[in-house]
C-alpha positions, 0 to 999 in steps of 0.5 A: 500500500505504501509503495503504491501511495509513493510513501515507501522511501520516506517510511524506509528511511525513517525506519532505518534511522530509528533502528540505527541500521545501515541501508545496505543491511536491508533487502526489500522483497517485492512480488512480481505482481507489484512490478507488473504495473511498471508505473513511473511512480514505482520506478522512481521509488525503486530508484530512490530506495536503491540510491539510499542503499537498500537492495531489492529482491524480486520474490516468487519469480516465475509465478506471475506475468514475468515481464522480463523488461522489469528486470532491466528497469528495476534495480533488483539484486536478487531473483527468488525462484518460487518454491513451486519450481523447487519442490519437484526438482529431485522427483521429476526433471520437468522443472529443470530447464526452467530453473536452469534458465532462471539461474542463468538469466539472473547470472547474466544480468549480475543478479543472485538467485535464491531458491525457496522451499529447499527441504532436503539435501538432494534438492540443495545439491541439485540447485548448487550444481545448477549454480543457484547462489542462496537457498531457503527452506525447512532443510535448515529450519521452519520459521522461528518467531522473532522473540526466539530468533536470537537464541536459535542463532546462538545455538546454531552458531555454537553447534557449527563452531563445535563441528569445525574441529 
């Protein structure tokens, strides 16, 4: 709503200042459906957010209209591949060409790819072999409530450190 009303830049800037957070530590995820409008107002706001230092990721890529011109027009740094293409990767080869194409297209445009919905090691390995940069999913953890996140991260950092040697 704030995006379409033209207020997002000011809201984000104020929130960053209040939180004492550097703009480059924030990434906004925008769905394809929002970008389909491709209005001048949306372009201006995305440019202003990019100038501020905030990065933009396009979420659920491949599920909407997929107008490829917005990849050129909007300064996004990541494409998030929708989980509907990821969950069947090791069960069927039907989505392999599409996922490969998305990864290669993003790479050729200097963007990183994020695969949503990774639930097992074989899917992770397949995506790694295809060149996907980042993964999200239950393979690592189910969603964690905000008030439990700090303890969760501390616990997992300690277990990773103890596994190193």
